[in-house]
N, C-alpha and C positions, 0 to 999 in steps of 0.2 A: 727235197733234201735226200742226198745219196746215203747208202747204207753205212759208209765209213763215218760220215758226220753224225748220223744217228747213233752209232755205237759210241763215238767219243762223247757225245752229249750225255748219254745214259750213264757212262762210266764216271764222268766228272760229277754228275748230280749225286751219285752214290758216294764218291769220295768226299765231296765238299759238304754234304749234309752232316757228316760226322763232326765238322768243326763249327757248325752254325751256333751251337749252344754257347760257345765261348765268345760270340760276337753279338751280344744281345741288343745293344743300344745303337741306333742309327744316328747319322749326322742330324743335328737340330733337335735331338731328344732332350726334353727337360725331365728333371727328377728332383723330388723334394726330400730333404733330410731333416725332418721335424721331430721334436720331442712329443711323447705321449704321456708324460708323467704329471700333467697338470689338468686333471679332469674337472669339468664344470657341470656336466649333466649326462644322463644316460636314459635310454628307453629300451624296453623289451618287446619283442614281437609276439610273445605268447608261445613261442616254440624254442628253437635252439639259437636264436640270434639276438645279440645285444648291439645297440647302436650307441656309441660313446662320443660325446663332444669334448674335445680338449681345448686348452686355451687358444690354440692356433689352427686346429684341424679337427677331423673326425675320423673314426675308424669303426669297422664292423668286427665283432668278435663272435666266432662260432663256438657255442658252449660244448657241443658234442666233439668236434675235432680239435678244439683249443687253438685254432688258427685265426690270425688277424689279417685284415686288409685295410691299409691306410689310404686316406684320400686327402687331396689338397687342391690348390689351383691348377696343378699339373693335370689332374684327373677331371677337372671341370667345375670345381667349386668356384663361386663368384667372388669370394672374399676370404679374409683371415680374421681370426678373433671371434671365438664362439661365445654365446651367452646362454643358449638353451637348445635342447633337442627333444623331439616327441615323435611318436609313431601312431599312425592311424591304421587299425586292423582292416577296416572295410576296403580301403583303397590301396593298402600295403605301401603307404607313402611315409617317408621320413621327412619331418619338417626341421630344417636347420635355421637357427636364428643367430645372427651375428651381432657383435657389440655395436656396430655402426648402424643397426636397424635394418640391414639387408636380410633377405629371406631366400633360402633355396629349398626346393622340393626335390627329394631324391627317390627315384623309383626305377627298378629294374636296371640299376647300374648307371643311370643317367641323371643329370642335374637340370632343373628348370628354375630359372631365377625370377623372383618377384621383387623388384627393386622399389616398388611404389612408396613404401614407408621411408626408405632411405632417401629417396629423391624429393619427398614432400617437404615443403617449407613450413615448418611448425614453430610457433613461439614456445620456448621451453624444451624440455627433454622429450625423447621418443625411444628410450631404451626398451628392449624386449625383456620382460621379466619371467614369463611363464607361458607355456602352451598346453592347452587341454584339447584333446581330440574326441569326437563323438560322431559316428555314423557319416563319415566322409567330410566332416567339417572340422577345421582347426580354429580354436578360439585363442587368439594371441593377445596376451595381456601386456600392455606397454605403458610407458609414462604418459602417453598421449591419448590413451583410450583402449578400446578392444577392437581388434580386427578379426573378422570372420572370413576364413579362406575356404572356398569350395575346392576341395582337392581333386575332384573329377575334372572340373573345368579349368583348374589351375589359375584361379582368379580370385580377387578379393570380392566377396559377396556383399558385405556391408561393414560399417564401422559404428561403434558406440562411443560417444565422447561424454565423459563426466566433467562438468565444469561448474565452478563456484566463483562468482564475481569475475568471470572472464578468464579464470585460471584453470588449467587442466588438473584433474585429480589423477594421480598415478595409480594404475591398476597393477597390483603385485601378483595376483593369482586368481584363478577362476575354477569353479567346479560345478557340475550339474548333478542334481538329485531328483529323479522323477521328472516332474514338469517345471522344476525351478532351476534358475541359474543364480549362482552366488558369486559375487565379486568382492575379493578382499583388496582394500585400497589403503593408501597412506592416510586417508581421512575417514576410515570406518568400513563397515560391512553393508553391502547392498544386495537386494534380491529382486528378481523379476520372473515372470512366467516365460518359459522357454519359447513359446510360439506367439508371444504378444506381438501385435502389429506395430506397436510404438516403442520397440526396444531402443531405437535411436534417440528417443526423447528421455533425457536424464530424469526429468520430473516424474516419469512413470515408474522409476525404480524405488522400491520400498527401502527406507533408511532404517536398518536394524540396529546399527550402532554408529555414531558419528564422533565418538570421544577418543578412539584409539587408532593407532597406526598398525595395520596388520601386514604380514609378509607372506602368509600362505593359508589356503583353505582346502579341505578335503572332505568328501562325502563317503561315509562308510556305515552300512547297516541302517540307512535312513537317518543317520546322525551327521550333523555338520560340525566338523572340528575346525577351529580357526586359531592361528598362531600369531601372537605379537612377538616382539623381540625376544622376550624371555618367559612368556606365559602362554599356556594353552587353555582355550575355552571351548565349550560346546554350546550349540544353539538349543535352548530349551524353552519352548513356548514363546518363540520370537524374542527371547532374552538370552544374553550371553552369560553362561555359568562358568566360573573359574574351576579348573580341574587339576592344573599342574603348573609349577613354576620351577625354572632351572637356574643354575648358577653360570650357565653358558649363554650362547646366542643360538636361538632356533633358526635353522637355515632353510628347512623344507619339510613338508608333510607329504608322505607317499602311502597310497593305499595298497595293502597286501590282502591275501585271501582270508586271513584271520585277524586282521587288526590294522592299525595305522602306525607307520614308522615315522619317528621324529628324528631328523638329522640335526646334530648340534655341533658347535665349534667353539673352542676357547680362543679368544683374541690374543691372550697373553702368551700362551704356550704353543699356539698353532696346532693343537691336537683336538680331538673331538670324541663324540660318542653317539651311538645309536640306541634308541629305545622304542619298543613296540607296545602300543596300548590297545587293549581289547575294547569291545563295545560297552563293557561295564566300567570302563575308565581305570582298569587295573593294568599294571605293567606285566607282560608275559615274557619279555626278553629284553636284554640290554647287553652292550659290550662297548669297550673303548676302541678308538681308532688312533692310529699313529699320526695322522695328519688331519687337517681341517675337513670335516665331513660335510660335503655339499648336498648329497642326496643318497638315498638308499633304495635299491630296487630288488625285489624278491621275485626270482624266477621260478623257484621250486620251494618246497617246505623248508629244506635245509640249506638252500643256496641264497645267501644275501650278498648282493653286489654293492660295494662301497665306492662311491664317487669321491675320491680323495683329492683335495686341492693341491697336495704336494707330492703324492706318491702314485697318482694315476688311478686306474681301476684295480680294485682288490676284491677278493672273494672270501667270505666266511662260510665254510661248507657245513659246519655243525655247531650247535649251540655251545658256547663256552670255549670253543677251540680258537686258537689264534688264526687270523686270516693271512692270506698270502697275496703278493702283488702279481697280477697277470698282464701288466701293461706291455704292449709290443716294444721291440727294440727301437731305440732312437738316441739322439744326443741328450745331454743333461738338461739343456735349456735352449731357448730360441735365439738370443743374441749371439752374434759371431764376431767378436771384436778382433780376433786374429785367426788366421787359417794357415796351415802348413801341410804341404804334400811331400811325402818322403817315401820313395820306393813302394808305390801303390798303397801307401797309408795316408789317411787324412786325419789331421789333428785340429781341434777347435777349442779356442779359449773363449769362455762364455761371459766372464765378468769384465768389468772395465770401469769407465768413468764418464761423467757427463761433460757437457760443453764447457763447464767451469772447472774442469779437471778435478772434480770431487768424486771419490770412489763410490760405486753404487751399492756397496755392502752386499754383494752377491756371493752366495755360497755354492753357486752352480759348478765351480771348478772348471775342468776341461774334459773333453771327450775324444776318444780315438775310434776311427772306423778302420778295422784291420781284418783282412780275410772275410770281408762281407758281413762283419758283425760289429755292433757298437759296444764299447765299454766306457762306462762313465766313472769319473773320479770327482766326487763332490763332497762338500762339507756334511758331516753327519753319517755318511756311508763309508767313506774311505778313511780308515783309521790314521794313516800317516799325516793327514791334515790337522789332526787334533781339533781344537775349536777356534783356531786363529787364521788359517789360510783362506783368504777371500779375494775376490776380484781379480782372477787371472785374466790378463789382457794381452799377453804376448806368449808365443809358443814356438819352439823349434826343436828339431832332432838332428844330432850330429851324425857323422859317417860311421860312428861306432855303435849307433842305436841308442844313445843316451838322450833322454828327453829333458828339455829345460822349459819350465813354465814360470813366467814372470808375472808378478802381481802388481796391481795399481796401488797397493798399500802394504802388502805382507811379504815383500822380498822375493826370493828365488827358491823354487822347489825343483829338485832334480830326481828323475825316475830312471834307474838303470835297467838294462835288459834282464838282469836276474831278479828284479823286483825290489831291490834295496833302494833306499832313498837318502837324499841329503836336503837340508833346509838352511838357508842363510837369510838372516834378517838383521837384528841389532847386534852390535859388537862383531861385525864382519866387514868384508870389503865393500859392502853396500852401505853408504852413509845415509843418515836421515835426510829427508827431502825438505827443501825450503817451503814446500807447500804445507807440510805439517811435520812437526818434529818427531811424531810417533809413526810416521809412514816411511817405508823403504820402497821406493817405486822403481820398477824395472820398465824402461822406456822402449827397449827393442833388442833384437838379437841379429847377429850375422856371423857367418863362418867365412874366414878369409881364404886366400889362395894357398895358404900354408897349413890349413886345417886348424887354425887357432879360432876359438870362439870369442866374439866381441859382444859386449853388452853395454847398453847405456843405462845410467842410474839417474832418473829424472830429478832435477833440483838438488842433486847431491854435490858436496864439495868436490869429490872426485867423480866426475860424470861419466868417465869411460872406464870400463873394466875388461880385461882380457884374460882368458884362460888359455895358456899355452899348451902345446902338445904333451908337455911333461906333467900336466894336471895341476899346475900352480896358477893361482889367481893373482893378477896384478892390477890394482886400481890406479888410474892416471888422472892428472889434473890438466885441463886445457884452459890456459889463462886468457880467455877472450871474454870481455865484458858484454853482457846483453841487457838491454832494457827489459822491463817486465820481470818475469820469473827468472832469477839468476840461475845459470847452469841448466836451463831447460834442455834436455837431451832425450829425444824420442826415437822414432824409426831410424834404423841404420842399415846401410847396404855397403858392399865392397865392389869396387870397379875392377876392370881388367888389369889395372896397374897396381892393384893391392892397396889403393887408397880407400880410407873409410869416410863415408858421407853420412851425416846424420842431421835430422830435422830438429828444430827447436820449437815444436808445436806448443802453442800457448804462451811462449816467451817472446815472440816477435823478433827472434834473432836470426831468421833466415836459415841458412845451411852452414854447417861446419864441415870442412874437409880436413882430414887428419892423415898424416903420413908418419908411420912408425919406423920407416927406413929399414923394415924387416928385422927390427930388434924390439919386439913388443914388450919385453920385460924391462926395457931400459928407455927412459924418456929423454936422455941427454941429447940425442941426435934427431929428435922428432921435429916435424914442421906442421903448420896448420894455417888455414885461411878461412875467413868468414865471408860468405856470399850474401849480400843484401840487395834490396830493390834499388833501382837507379843505375844509370850508366856510370861506369868507373868504380862502382862499389860491389859489383856482382851481377847486376842485370836482371835480378829476379822480378817476376810480375808482382810479388807481394812478399813482405817480410814474414807473414804467417804461413808456415809450410807444414803440410799434413803428411806428405808421403814422397817416396823416391823410388825409382826403378831404373835398372840398367838394361838397355836393349842389346840386341845381338851385334850391333855395330860398335858397342862400347860407349854409346852416348848415355848421358844421365838425364832422365825425365823427372822433373820436380813439380809436384802438385801443390798448389798454393790456394789461398783464399780467393784468388782472383785469376784462376786459369793455370796454364802449364808453361813452364820455362824449360828449355833444353840446353844442355851443355854438350857440345859435340867435340870438344877438345879437352877431355878430362885430364889427360896427362900434363897439360900445361896450367892447370888451375892453381896449383900450389905456388908456382913462381909468379903468379899475378898476370900472366900474359894472355889469359883466357877468361871469359865470363859467359853468363847464360844468354841465350837468344830467346826472344819472345816472338815466335813465328806468326806471321799473318797468314790466315787461311780464309777461303771462301766456301761456306756451306750454303747451298741453295743460292739465294740472291744476296746473302749478307756476308760481308767481309769484316774481319776483325782479328784480334789476337786470339791464339788458340785457347778456347774455352774461357774467354774473358767473362768475368762476373760469375763464373761457376766455382763453387767450393769443391776442390778435387780431394776426395778422401782416400782413394787408392788407385794404383796403376799396375797392371800386369801385362807382361809381354808374352805373346804366344809363339809357336814354332815358326811362323811366317814373319816374325818381327812386327806384327800388328799390335796395337795397344788397346787394352780393355780398360776403360776409364769409369771409375765408380764415383758418383756424386750424390748430392742430396736430391737429385732429380732423375735418378735411375742410372742406367749403364749405357755407355757408348762403345762400339767397336769401331776403331778408326784405322786407316791405312798406315803403312810403315812410316811414312813421313808426316802423318797427321793431316794430310790435305783432303782426305775423303772420309765420309761417314759410311761405313759398310752396313752397320746395324745399330739400332737403338732399341733398348728394352726398358719398359716401364711397368708399373703395377697394373696399368690399364690395358696394355697390348701384349702382355706375357704373363707367365706364372710367377713373376717376381712377387713376393709377399709384401714388399714395401719399396718405395723409391729411395729411402735413406740407406745408402750402401755403406757398409763398414769395412769390408775387405774382399778382394778378389785374388784368387790364386789359380794357377793352371797346372794340371797334371801333364807333363811334357810327353809322356808315353801314349796317353789315350786322347789327349786334346780336351778332356773334360775341364770346363771352366766352372769353378766353385765360387758362388757369389753369396757372401754373408751379409745379411741385412738385420735391422733391429727387430724384425718380425720373423726371422727364420732363415735357414740355409737352403739354397737350391743349387743344382748344377745343370750345365748346358753342354751337350756334346758338340764341341766346336769342329771347324773344318781343318785346323792346323795342328800338327804335332812337331816335336823336335825331330830333326833329321838323324838317320842312323849313319854309322860309319861305313856300312856295306849294305848292298841290296840283297841280303841273304834271308830275310824273314818277311817277305812280302805277303800281305793278306788283302783279299778283296771282300767287301761286305756291302750288301748281302750277296751271297753267291751260293746257289744260283739266284738270279734275279727273276722272281716269279711274275706271272702274268698279273697285271693290275698294280704292280708296285710303281709308285710315282715319286718316291723319295730320292734322296741323294745317295749315290754309290761312292763308297770310300775305298781308296787304294792306299794302304798304310805300310809302314816299315821301310820307307824309301830313304835314300841318301838325300841330304838337304837340297831342296829346290831342283829336284831331278826333272828331266824332260820325260813326259809320259805320252805314249802314242797307243791308241786302241785300234786294232784292225780286225777284220773278219778272218776266217780260217784261210782264205785265199790271199790275204795280204793287203786288201783294200782298206785304206785309212777311213776310220769312222769318226775318231775324235782325237784331238791333241791338246795337251794342257801342260802347265808347269806346277810342280808340287808346291803346296803351302807348307814349307818346312819339310817334314817327313811324310806328308800325306797329300795325295791328289784327290780331287772330288769331281764327280761327273753327274749331270742331271739325267743321264740315261737316254738322251736323244742325239742324233747325228747332226751334221752341219745343216741339213735341210729341215730340221725340227721334227724328224720322224724317229719313232722307236725302232731299234734294230729288230730284224726277224729272229725267230728262234734259232739257236745254234751256239757254237763255241766261238769265243772271241779271245784274241791274244792281247796282252798288255805288255808293251815293250818299254823298259825303264833304263835310262842312262843318265849319268851325271855330266857335268859341263865338259870335262876333258875326255869323256868316254872310257875312263878306267874302271867304272863300276856299271855293269849292265846286268839285266835280268829279264826274264820273260815269265809272266803269270797268265793264268787262264781263267776265264769266267764264262758262265752260261746264261743265256737269255731264254726264258720260257714264255711262250704265248699260248 
């Protein structure tokens, strides 16, 4: 390498390193956006670290620095849905138990999966209820028996099955005191010696009590405390002695340095309390909790950590003082019924309805991810909601920054940039729904080409509502009879001709196309048409329609209960001269209609006009015409938390694909972005390309579908490609399959007619 090239390389490395911090996530990078406010269990390592299991994930909290680090399937967890967490001091291992009986071992930042129990075919349940650790062993209490895990060897050492008349006894909790093991079950309390050679033989376990159902056991000061649903006992001369009864439900027993903590919860008010009992059976501390108390962990004398089912992890630092929430940032809840990306902001609607169109009674509200921080708006915390706003299932933001959140039962909520709000339900332009006379259901939102806001009112007499630019609302009637739910009006989009298209989800009425003739406030000149299945009546694959999307060619993609139909002549639909096409494609060796027999829940179009398809069986990325499968993501081959997809949206600037599922929200850094008007803000990432980097190199900020050529400093062509919308990608090897040598490389960009050109530089390091 000559001195001039060496100088250029060094100079570019210095300049480009200053911008690397703004380009953090490479192509193909997954990211989880999960809530942490539904804690189920916690464990302390004896120092400055707490391990917290939430309903869908787990995180580490540093007590000294007050910093948190969250984990999910993206970081290597095997599953979602936590049931318990424990820590073993000898091996420094965290044991993570899932609701589906899967088990992960977490050590030194890495996960090791033990799927044995999950995969085992067992008659009856096998839920994991509790984990007790001792000297490198983890005793896992399950509905199917006790699993003993050797944490050093990362294997199941042995199992103990308790059976009566061929039926398993569910083990709810286990504790060890000296040489004895105690098992609290739903059929009584049992004991055996710790080193007995016949622990696997149930008949060798002493039956201390077989008349009660127990939920927790704890050993403290050589005393065995055992909890039933509302009563606490102590083992006295091999007999259970009553010591305390509560008006709540006992959830858990935890041993502290100076007593036993009792976690309690009220089923009616969803609040709880914590009480500490000393070795002489007197209470030495107590306090109320705002939410259901699942567990109490004491790390220091005055630090009590509350595992709250509804408010996440909390801390009470001093006796009698109120405690505070220390849960990491995240959205309000895990379901993502609707997503909306607006000017680098992400908005999530968490409530919704089931397959029978019944509202879920969710108070989770909606969440916004703005400037790298989450802000939640949920019932009970956000005062403008009062006590009535539930089940937000649709969300949008207009060009003036006004947020509109639609409920599956509670009407319309509006949040303005200055923080002021409006609320419309009964006695407004939103009529009661035919589903329920007390419900006012918002079915969908769209902004038309003239900046008017359109809203569907599901099951309402006036199923279309428009807010014109002057701020006035106009409800409209569309006189088209539909079988099933009358006036079913759900998801709505606007095409290039300013026609409004909306689905009749649940009503079996196909798609309604509506033309307001650019006079939205007046219905006298409006036109409309219904598209149904069958040739001559619309051509849809099925009358049950779930979603619609407009692609970059102006075609309308319609997701149904039985695949996808495409309207490529949208402008001619209203006059009846055009209907949908059911395209035949061949994937692998099988040919058929596009996604035939798949329920299509959501369709999103990326910057390269490719389609992201969300179904009940995961996500597909297909080519522009739908004839090729580019990628398929499922819960088994990717960090997707569930295959039941609720919504997909794409950030046009970054290429981030946000995928909302019933079990949580994730994002994927895609290869396509929207094209820019000019080649003036071109960025290459990573840059410099360091030695050993084998990922995808992205060149972004390009005009749409630009021609991209990469050459060395002498002008020799290394690679040529076409941009995917506004972004080109390169795998970092030349046409011979070799990685380029160290040095400076030039990226030449031009559009189709040559009117937009640019040259960028990148550095390879070896």
